[in-house]
Biopython code that builds the backbone (N, CA, C, O; Angstrom):
import numpy as np
from Bio.PDB.StructureBuilder import StructureBuilder

atoms = [
    (1, "MET", "N", (-22.947, -2.874, -5.683)),
    (1, "MET", "CA", (-21.665, -2.839, -6.367)),
    (1, "MET", "C", (-21.575, -1.589, -7.231)),
    (1, "MET", "O", (-22.568, -1.109, -7.777)),
    (2, "ASP", "N", (-20.367, -1.085, -7.336)),
    (2, "ASP", "CA", (-20.119, 0.096, -8.143)),
    (2, "ASP", "C", (-19.189, -0.239, -9.303)),
    (2, "ASP", "O", (-18.396, -1.177, -9.228)),
    (3, "PHE", "N", (-19.296, 0.534, -10.366)),
    (3, "PHE", "CA", (-18.385, 0.437, -11.491)),
    (3, "PHE", "C", (-17.155, 1.265, -11.124)),
    (3, "PHE", "O", (-17.258, 2.481, -10.962)),
    (4, "LYS", "N", (-15.997, 0.625, -10.992)),
    (4, "LYS", "CA", (-14.791, 1.298, -10.515)),
    (4, "LYS", "C", (-13.613, 1.076, -11.446)),
    (4, "LYS", "O", (-13.646, 0.224, -12.333)),
    (5, "LYS", "N", (-12.569, 1.867, -11.220)),
    (5, "LYS", "CA", (-11.302, 1.718, -11.937)),
    (5, "LYS", "C", (-10.283, 1.154, -10.948)),
    (5, "LYS", "O", (-10.102, 1.705, -9.863)),
    (6, "CYS", "N", (-9.626, 0.072, -11.315)),
    (6, "CYS", "CA", (-8.654, -0.603, -10.446)),
    (6, "CYS", "C", (-7.485, 0.323, -10.128)),
    (6, "CYS", "O", (-6.928, 0.963, -11.019)),
    (7, "ASN", "N", (-7.122, 0.389, -8.859)),
    (7, "ASN", "CA", (-5.999, 1.212, -8.421)),
    (7, "ASN", "C", (-4.647, 0.633, -8.833)),
    (7, "ASN", "O", (-3.639, 1.336, -8.772)),
    (8, "ARG", "N", (-4.605, -0.607, -9.241)),
    (8, "ARG", "CA", (-3.351, -1.236, -9.639)),
    (8, "ARG", "C", (-3.147, -1.215, -11.150)),
    (8, "ARG", "O", (-2.120, -0.735, -11.630)),
    (9, "CYS", "N", (-4.126, -1.736, -11.910)),
    (9, "CYS", "CA", (-3.920, -1.925, -13.349)),
    (9, "CYS", "C", (-4.704, -0.943, -14.212)),
    (9, "CYS", "O", (-4.430, -0.814, -15.405)),
    (10, "GLY", "N", (-5.673, -0.252, -13.624)),
    (10, "GLY", "CA", (-6.448, 0.727, -14.375)),
    (10, "GLY", "C", (-7.659, 0.166, -15.110)),
    (10, "GLY", "O", (-8.384, 0.913, -15.767)),
    (11, "SER", "N", (-7.882, -1.137, -15.005)),
    (11, "SER", "CA", (-9.054, -1.750, -15.652)),
    (11, "SER", "C", (-10.328, -1.341, -14.915)),
    (11, "SER", "O", (-10.307, -1.046, -13.720)),
    (12, "PHE", "N", (-11.420, -1.331, -15.646)),
    (12, "PHE", "CA", (-12.711, -1.074, -15.032)),
    (12, "PHE", "C", (-13.332, -2.404, -14.619)),
    (12, "PHE", "O", (-13.163, -3.414, -15.302)),
    (13, "TYR", "N", (-14.048, -2.398, -13.500)),
    (13, "TYR", "CA", (-14.631, -3.627, -12.980)),
    (13, "TYR", "C", (-15.832, -3.306, -12.100)),
    (13, "TYR", "O", (-16.022, -2.160, -11.690)),
    (14, "LEU", "N", (-16.634, -4.312, -11.815)),
    (14, "LEU", "CA", (-17.752, -4.189, -10.881)),
    (14, "LEU", "C", (-17.392, -4.927, -9.604)),
    (14, "LEU", "O", (-17.211, -6.145, -9.613)),
    (15, "SER", "N", (-17.288, -4.192, -8.508)),
    (15, "SER", "CA", (-16.945, -4.807, -7.229)),
    (15, "SER", "C", (-17.003, -3.750, -6.141)),
    (15, "SER", "O", (-17.252, -2.576, -6.415)),
    (16, "ASP", "N", (-16.775, -4.167, -4.921)),
    (16, "ASP", "CA", (-16.758, -3.243, -3.800)),
    (16, "ASP", "C", (-15.330, -2.900, -3.358)),
    (16, "ASP", "O", (-15.156, -1.966, -2.575)),
    (17, "GLY", "N", (-14.321, -3.604, -3.821)),
    (17, "GLY", "CA", (-12.943, -3.385, -3.397)),
    (17, "GLY", "C", (-12.247, -2.275, -4.154)),
    (17, "GLY", "O", (-12.822, -1.666, -5.056)),
    (18, "ASP", "N", (-10.981, -2.012, -3.776)),
    (18, "ASP", "CA", (-10.163, -0.983, -4.421)),
    (18, "ASP", "C", (-9.483, -1.473, -5.691)),
    (18, "ASP", "O", (-9.042, -0.676, -6.518)),
    (19, "VAL", "N", (-9.402, -2.793, -5.838)),
    (19, "VAL", "CA", (-8.721, -3.365, -7.000)),
    (19, "VAL", "C", (-9.619, -4.400, -7.671)),
    (19, "VAL", "O", (-10.532, -4.947, -7.053)),
    (20, "CYS", "N", (-9.339, -4.656, -8.949)),
    (20, "CYS", "CA", (-10.132, -5.630, -9.694)),
    (20, "CYS", "C", (-9.848, -7.053, -9.198)),
    (20, "CYS", "O", (-8.839, -7.290, -8.534)),
    (21, "PRO", "N", (-10.723, -7.980, -9.515)),
    (21, "PRO", "CA", (-10.516, -9.365, -9.081)),
    (21, "PRO", "C", (-9.184, -9.960, -9.542)),
    (21, "PRO", "O", (-8.594, -10.772, -8.829)),
    (22, "LYS", "N", (-8.697, -9.559, -10.740)),
    (22, "LYS", "CA", (-7.410, -10.084, -11.228)),
    (22, "LYS", "C", (-6.244, -9.618, -10.360)),
    (22, "LYS", "O", (-5.274, -10.356, -10.186)),
    (23, "CYS", "N", (-6.324, -8.420, -9.821)),
    (23, "CYS", "CA", (-5.229, -7.850, -9.027)),
    (23, "CYS", "C", (-5.369, -8.125, -7.530)),
    (23, "CYS", "O", (-4.439, -7.873, -6.765)),
    (24, "ASN", "N", (-6.510, -8.634, -7.117)),
    (24, "ASN", "CA", (-6.789, -8.790, -5.692)),
    (24, "ASN", "C", (-5.771, -9.666, -4.966)),
    (24, "ASN", "O", (-5.342, -9.315, -3.867)),
    (25, "THR", "N", (-5.378, -10.783, -5.545)),
    (25, "THR", "CA", (-4.438, -11.696, -4.882)),
    (25, "THR", "C", (-3.093, -11.016, -4.648)),
    (25, "THR", "O", (-2.545, -11.078, -3.548)),
    (26, "LYS", "N", (-2.563, -10.368, -5.680)),
    (26, "LYS", "CA", (-1.272, -9.683, -5.543)),
    (26, "LYS", "C", (-1.384, -8.535, -4.549)),
    (26, "LYS", "O", (-0.474, -8.324, -3.746)),
    (27, "ASP", "N", (-2.475, -7.797, -4.590)),
    (27, "ASP", "CA", (-2.666, -6.672, -3.687)),
    (27, "ASP", "C", (-2.718, -7.142, -2.236)),
    (27, "ASP", "O", (-2.110, -6.530, -1.358)),
    (28, "THR", "N", (-3.439, -8.218, -1.991)),
    (28, "THR", "CA", (-3.540, -8.783, -0.644)),
    (28, "THR", "C", (-2.173, -9.250, -0.158)),
    (28, "THR", "O", (-1.819, -9.030, 1.001)),
    (29, "PHE", "N", (-1.401, -9.893, -1.034)),
    (29, "PHE", "CA", (-0.066, -10.359, -0.678)),
    (29, "PHE", "C", (0.851, -9.185, -0.332)),
    (29, "PHE", "O", (1.560, -9.230, 0.673)),
    (30, "GLU", "N", (0.841, -8.142, -1.152)),
    (30, "GLU", "CA", (1.709, -6.988, -0.903)),
    (30, "GLU", "C", (1.300, -6.250, 0.362)),
    (30, "GLU", "O", (2.162, -5.786, 1.109)),
    (31, "LEU", "N", (0.005, -6.134, 0.616)),
    (31, "LEU", "CA", (-0.458, -5.500, 1.850)),
    (31, "LEU", "C", (0.047, -6.279, 3.055)),
    (31, "LEU", "O", (0.533, -5.684, 4.017)),
    (32, "SER", "N", (-0.062, -7.583, 3.014)),
    (32, "SER", "CA", (0.414, -8.437, 4.100)),
    (32, "SER", "C", (1.924, -8.302, 4.286)),
    (32, "SER", "O", (2.408, -8.220, 5.415)),
    (33, "THR", "N", (2.660, -8.278, 3.187)),
    (33, "THR", "CA", (4.120, -8.129, 3.239)),
    (33, "THR", "C", (4.505, -6.804, 3.872)),
    (33, "THR", "O", (5.398, -6.759, 4.718)),
    (34, "PHE", "N", (3.845, -5.727, 3.475)),
    (34, "PHE", "CA", (4.111, -4.390, 4.024)),
    (34, "PHE", "C", (3.779, -4.340, 5.509)),
    (34, "PHE", "O", (4.550, -3.803, 6.304)),
    (35, "LYS", "N", (2.648, -4.890, 5.878)),
    (35, "LYS", "CA", (2.232, -4.897, 7.287)),
    (35, "LYS", "C", (3.244, -5.657, 8.147)),
    (35, "LYS", "O", (3.622, -5.184, 9.219)),
    (36, "LYS", "N", (3.680, -6.821, 7.688)),
    (36, "LYS", "CA", (4.669, -7.613, 8.428)),
    (36, "LYS", "C", (5.992, -6.863, 8.534)),
    (36, "LYS", "O", (6.649, -6.903, 9.574)),
    (37, "TYR", "N", (6.385, -6.176, 7.456)),
    (37, "TYR", "CA", (7.632, -5.416, 7.468)),
    (37, "TYR", "C", (7.581, -4.317, 8.523)),
    (37, "TYR", "O", (8.522, -4.153, 9.299)),
    (38, "ILE", "N", (6.493, -3.572, 8.552)),
    (38, "ILE", "CA", (6.367, -2.486, 9.531)),
    (38, "ILE", "C", (6.337, -3.036, 10.958)),
    (38, "ILE", "O", (6.950, -2.463, 11.858)),
    (39, "GLU", "N", (5.636, -4.131, 11.161)),
    (39, "GLU", "CA", (5.566, -4.725, 12.500)),
    (39, "GLU", "C", (6.931, -5.202, 12.967)),
    (39, "GLU", "O", (7.234, -5.144, 14.159)),
    (40, "LYS", "N", (7.752, -5.671, 12.045)),
    (40, "LYS", "CA", (9.079, -6.186, 12.407)),
    (40, "LYS", "C", (10.131, -5.081, 12.503)),
    (40, "LYS", "O", (10.949, -5.081, 13.423)),
    (41, "HIS", "N", (10.113, -4.134, 11.551)),
    (41, "HIS", "CA", (11.173, -3.133, 11.452)),
    (41, "HIS", "C", (10.765, -1.733, 11.867)),
    (41, "HIS", "O", (11.617, -0.851, 11.979)),
    (42, "GLY", "N", (9.496, -1.514, 12.093)),
    (42, "GLY", "CA", (9.026, -0.179, 12.436)),
    (42, "GLY", "C", (9.032, 0.736, 11.230)),
    (42, "GLY", "O", (9.012, 0.281, 10.086)),
    (43, "THR", "N", (9.060, 2.021, 11.497)),
    (43, "THR", "CA", (8.965, 3.020, 10.434)),
    (43, "THR", "C", (10.233, 3.861, 10.345)),
    (43, "THR", "O", (10.171, 5.061, 10.078)),
    (44, "ASP", "N", (11.365, 3.236, 10.568)),
    (44, "ASP", "CA", (12.643, 3.951, 10.541)),
    (44, "ASP", "C", (13.094, 4.305, 9.123)),
    (44, "ASP", "O", (13.952, 5.170, 8.949)),
    (45, "PHE", "N", (12.534, 3.656, 8.125)),
    (45, "PHE", "CA", (12.931, 3.900, 6.748)),
    (45, "PHE", "C", (11.840, 4.685, 6.024)),
    (45, "PHE", "O", (10.674, 4.655, 6.418)),
    (46, "SER", "N", (12.227, 5.376, 4.980)),
    (46, "SER", "CA", (11.250, 6.133, 4.191)),
    (46, "SER", "C", (10.422, 5.185, 3.335)),
    (46, "SER", "O", (10.784, 4.025, 3.138)),
    (47, "ILE", "N", (9.317, 5.693, 2.835)),
    (47, "ILE", "CA", (8.470, 4.909, 1.926)),
    (47, "ILE", "C", (9.271, 4.485, 0.701)),
    (47, "ILE", "O", (9.116, 3.360, 0.226)),
    (48, "ASN", "N", (10.121, 5.364, 0.183)),
    (48, "ASN", "CA", (10.938, 5.019, -0.986)),
    (48, "ASN", "C", (11.893, 3.878, -0.676)),
    (48, "ASN", "O", (12.061, 2.978, -1.499)),
    (49, "GLU", "N", (12.521, 3.895, 0.491)),
    (49, "GLU", "CA", (13.440, 2.815, 0.867)),
    (49, "GLU", "C", (12.690, 1.500, 1.042)),
    (49, "GLU", "O", (13.164, 0.452, 0.603)),
    (50, "ILE", "N", (11.527, 1.548, 1.679)),
    (50, "ILE", "CA", (10.731, 0.333, 1.870)),
    (50, "ILE", "C", (10.264, -0.200, 0.518)),
    (50, "ILE", "O", (10.261, -1.410, 0.293)),
    (51, "SER", "N", (9.876, 0.690, -0.370)),
    (51, "SER", "CA", (9.464, 0.290, -1.711)),
    (51, "SER", "C", (10.576, -0.480, -2.414)),
    (51, "SER", "O", (10.331, -1.523, -3.021)),
    (52, "GLN", "N", (11.792, 0.034, -2.329)),
    (52, "GLN", "CA", (12.931, -0.632, -2.965)),
    (52, "GLN", "C", (13.219, -1.972, -2.312)),
    (52, "GLN", "O", (13.508, -2.945, -3.008)),
    (53, "LYS", "N", (13.146, -2.042, -0.996)),
    (53, "LYS", "CA", (13.437, -3.296, -0.293)),
    (53, "LYS", "C", (12.406, -4.373, -0.587)),
    (53, "LYS", "O", (12.754, -5.542, -0.757)),
    (54, "LEU", "N", (11.119, -3.976, -0.649)),
    (54, "LEU", "CA", (10.048, -4.951, -0.812)),
    (54, "LEU", "C", (9.622, -5.165, -2.261)),
    (54, "LEU", "O", (8.959, -6.155, -2.573)),
    (55, "GLY", "N", (9.997, -4.245, -3.147)),
    (55, "GLY", "CA", (9.575, -4.351, -4.536)),
    (55, "GLY", "C", (8.108, -4.015, -4.738)),
    (55, "GLY", "O", (7.466, -4.523, -5.657)),
    (56, "ILE", "N", (7.582, -3.157, -3.877)),
    (56, "ILE", "CA", (6.185, -2.719, -3.963)),
    (56, "ILE", "C", (6.190, -1.249, -4.345)),
    (56, "ILE", "O", (6.946, -0.464, -3.772)),
    (57, "GLN", "N", (5.358, -0.865, -5.304)),
    (57, "GLN", "CA", (5.318, 0.520, -5.756)),
    (57, "GLN", "C", (4.936, 1.468, -4.616)),
    (57, "GLN", "O", (4.118, 1.137, -3.758)),
    (58, "VAL", "N", (5.547, 2.645, -4.630)),
    (58, "VAL", "CA", (5.271, 3.666, -3.619)),
    (58, "VAL", "C", (3.780, 4.004, -3.597)),
    (58, "VAL", "O", (3.199, 4.176, -2.525)),
    (59, "SER", "N", (3.167, 4.097, -4.762)),
    (59, "SER", "CA", (1.740, 4.441, -4.815)),
    (59, "SER", "C", (0.888, 3.405, -4.073)),
    (59, "SER", "O", (-0.092, 3.761, -3.419)),
    (60, "ASN", "N", (1.257, 2.139, -4.175)),
    (60, "ASN", "CA", (0.511, 1.104, -3.450)),
    (60, "ASN", "C", (0.782, 1.186, -1.954)),
    (60, "ASN", "O", (-0.138, 1.016, -1.154)),
    (61, "LEU", "N", (2.028, 1.444, -1.561)),
    (61, "LEU", "CA", (2.330, 1.581, -0.130)),
    (61, "LEU", "C", (1.539, 2.737, 0.472)),
    (61, "LEU", "O", (0.988, 2.612, 1.566)),
    (62, "ASN", "N", (1.484, 3.851, -0.232)),
    (62, "ASN", "CA", (0.711, 4.996, 0.259)),
    (62, "ASN", "C", (-0.776, 4.663, 0.349)),
    (62, "ASN", "O", (-1.453, 5.094, 1.283)),
    (63, "ARG", "N", (-1.279, 3.910, -0.602)),
    (63, "ARG", "CA", (-2.683, 3.491, -0.561)),
    (63, "ARG", "C", (-2.945, 2.600, 0.643)),
    (63, "ARG", "O", (-3.966, 2.743, 1.317)),
    (64, "TYR", "N", (-2.021, 1.677, 0.916)),
    (64, "TYR", "CA", (-2.175, 0.782, 2.069)),
    (64, "TYR", "C", (-2.186, 1.568, 3.379)),
    (64, "TYR", "O", (-2.896, 1.203, 4.316)),
    (65, "LEU", "N", (-1.406, 2.640, 3.447)),
    (65, "LEU", "CA", (-1.385, 3.455, 4.665)),
    (65, "LEU", "C", (-2.727, 4.130, 4.925)),
    (65, "LEU", "O", (-2.991, 4.563, 6.047)),
    (66, "GLY", "N", (-3.559, 4.223, 3.926)),
    (66, "GLY", "CA", (-4.900, 4.768, 4.094)),
    (66, "GLY", "C", (-5.900, 3.746, 4.622)),
    (66, "GLY", "O", (-7.013, 4.106, 5.006)),
    (67, "TYR", "N", (-5.513, 2.484, 4.642)),
    (67, "TYR", "CA", (-6.393, 1.431, 5.157)),
    (67, "TYR", "C", (-6.424, 1.504, 6.677)),
    (67, "TYR", "O", (-5.425, 1.848, 7.309)),
    (68, "LYS", "N", (-7.546, 1.188, 7.247)),
    (68, "LYS", "CA", (-7.732, 1.273, 8.701)),
    (68, "LYS", "C", (-6.651, 0.498, 9.468)),
    (68, "LYS", "O", (-6.147, 0.981, 10.482)),
    (69, "GLU", "N", (-6.300, -0.674, 8.998)),
    (69, "GLU", "CA", (-5.339, -1.517, 9.716)),
    (69, "GLU", "C", (-3.919, -0.951, 9.741)),
    (69, "GLU", "O", (-3.112, -1.361, 10.576)),
    (70, "LEU", "N", (-3.602, -0.020, 8.845)),
    (70, "LEU", "CA", (-2.267, 0.586, 8.828)),
    (70, "LEU", "C", (-2.288, 2.098, 9.055)),
    (70, "LEU", "O", (-1.237, 2.738, 9.048)),
    (71, "SER", "N", (-3.457, 2.663, 9.253)),
    (71, "SER", "CA", (-3.575, 4.115, 9.354)),
    (71, "SER", "C", (-2.783, 4.695, 10.524)),
    (71, "SER", "O", (-2.380, 5.857, 10.472)),
    (72, "GLU", "N", (-2.556, 3.920, 11.564)),
    (72, "GLU", "CA", (-1.784, 4.417, 12.702)),
    (72, "GLU", "C", (-0.322, 4.717, 12.327)),
    (72, "GLU", "O", (0.349, 5.479, 13.024)),
    (73, "TYR", "N", (0.163, 4.134, 11.253)),
    (73, "TYR", "CA", (1.543, 4.354, 10.816)),
    (73, "TYR", "C", (1.677, 5.497, 9.815)),
    (73, "TYR", "O", (2.787, 5.963, 9.559)),
    (74, "ALA", "N", (0.573, 5.951, 9.252)),
    (74, "ALA", "CA", (0.611, 6.961, 8.188)),
    (74, "ALA", "C", (1.338, 8.224, 8.624)),
    (74, "ALA", "O", (2.099, 8.795, 7.843)),
    (75, "LYS", "N", (1.120, 8.666, 9.845)),
    (75, "LYS", "CA", (1.771, 9.897, 10.327)),
    (75, "LYS", "C", (3.288, 9.746, 10.369)),
    (75, "LYS", "O", (4.008, 10.737, 10.245)),
    (76, "ASP", "N", (3.779, 8.531, 10.541)),
    (76, "ASP", "CA", (5.222, 8.307, 10.588)),
    (76, "ASP", "C", (5.891, 8.472, 9.225)),
    (76, "ASP", "O", (7.115, 8.584, 9.142)),
    (77, "PHE", "N", (5.099, 8.486, 8.168)),
    (77, "PHE", "CA", (5.647, 8.625, 6.825)),
    (77, "PHE", "C", (5.355, 9.988, 6.210)),
    (77, "PHE", "O", (5.536, 10.182, 5.008)),
    (78, "MET", "N", (4.910, 10.918, 7.024)),
    (78, "MET", "CA", (4.706, 12.280, 6.533)),
    (78, "MET", "C", (6.061, 12.825, 6.094)),
    (78, "MET", "O", (7.090, 12.437, 6.647)),
    (79, "PRO", "N", (6.074, 13.722, 5.105)),
    (79, "PRO", "CA", (7.350, 14.271, 4.647)),
    (79, "PRO", "C", (8.166, 14.865, 5.805)),
    (79, "PRO", "O", (7.681, 15.674, 6.596)),
    (80, "SER", "N", (9.383, 14.435, 5.858)),
    (80, "SER", "CA", (10.314, 14.939, 6.871)),
    (80, "SER", "C", (11.718, 14.830, 6.315)),
    (80, "SER", "O", (11.901, 14.462, 5.154)),
    (81, "LYS", "N", (12.690, 15.139, 7.115)),
    (81, "LYS", "CA", (14.083, 15.064, 6.665)),
    (81, "LYS", "C", (14.472, 13.650, 6.254)),
    (81, "LYS", "O", (15.279, 13.480, 5.341)),
    (82, "LYS", "N", (13.918, 12.634, 6.905)),
    (82, "LYS", "CA", (14.304, 11.266, 6.556)),
    (82, "LYS", "C", (13.794, 10.866, 5.171)),
    (82, "LYS", "O", (14.343, 9.949, 4.561)),
    (83, "ASN", "N", (12.762, 11.529, 4.667)),
    (83, "ASN", "CA", (12.221, 11.217, 3.351)),
    (83, "ASN", "C", (12.849, 12.018, 2.240)),
    (83, "ASN", "O", (12.559, 11.758, 1.073)),
    (84, "LEU", "N", (13.693, 12.978, 2.546)),
    (84, "LEU", "CA", (14.302, 13.819, 1.520)),
    (84, "LEU", "C", (15.575, 13.222, 0.988)),
    (84, "LEU", "O", (16.214, 13.808, 0.114)),
]
sb = StructureBuilder()
sb.init_structure("model")
sb.init_model(0)
sb.init_chain("A")
sb.init_seg("    ")
for serial, (resi, resn, name, xyz) in enumerate(atoms, 1):
    if name == "N":
        sb.init_residue(resn, " ", resi, " ")
    sb.init_atom(name, np.array(xyz, "f"), 0.0, 1.0, " ", f" {name:<3s}", serial, name[0])
structure = sb.get_structure()
């Protein structure tokens, strides 16, 4: 285990995950919500639009795109005209 800083709340904790144990449930729920949204609607909307629709912070959506299970979609959210 490593001493880490939570990507959600900024607290320090001992664990192997990206977020502290207090934030883990919400993080897992939001990741699942984002994954289901992309599977249903694709990547036609920008990260900012999806953030507004789902109520999930852009920083968390970008972090989720770095996860192996969603990495195939990351290229679809690269800066382009649709994101401007």
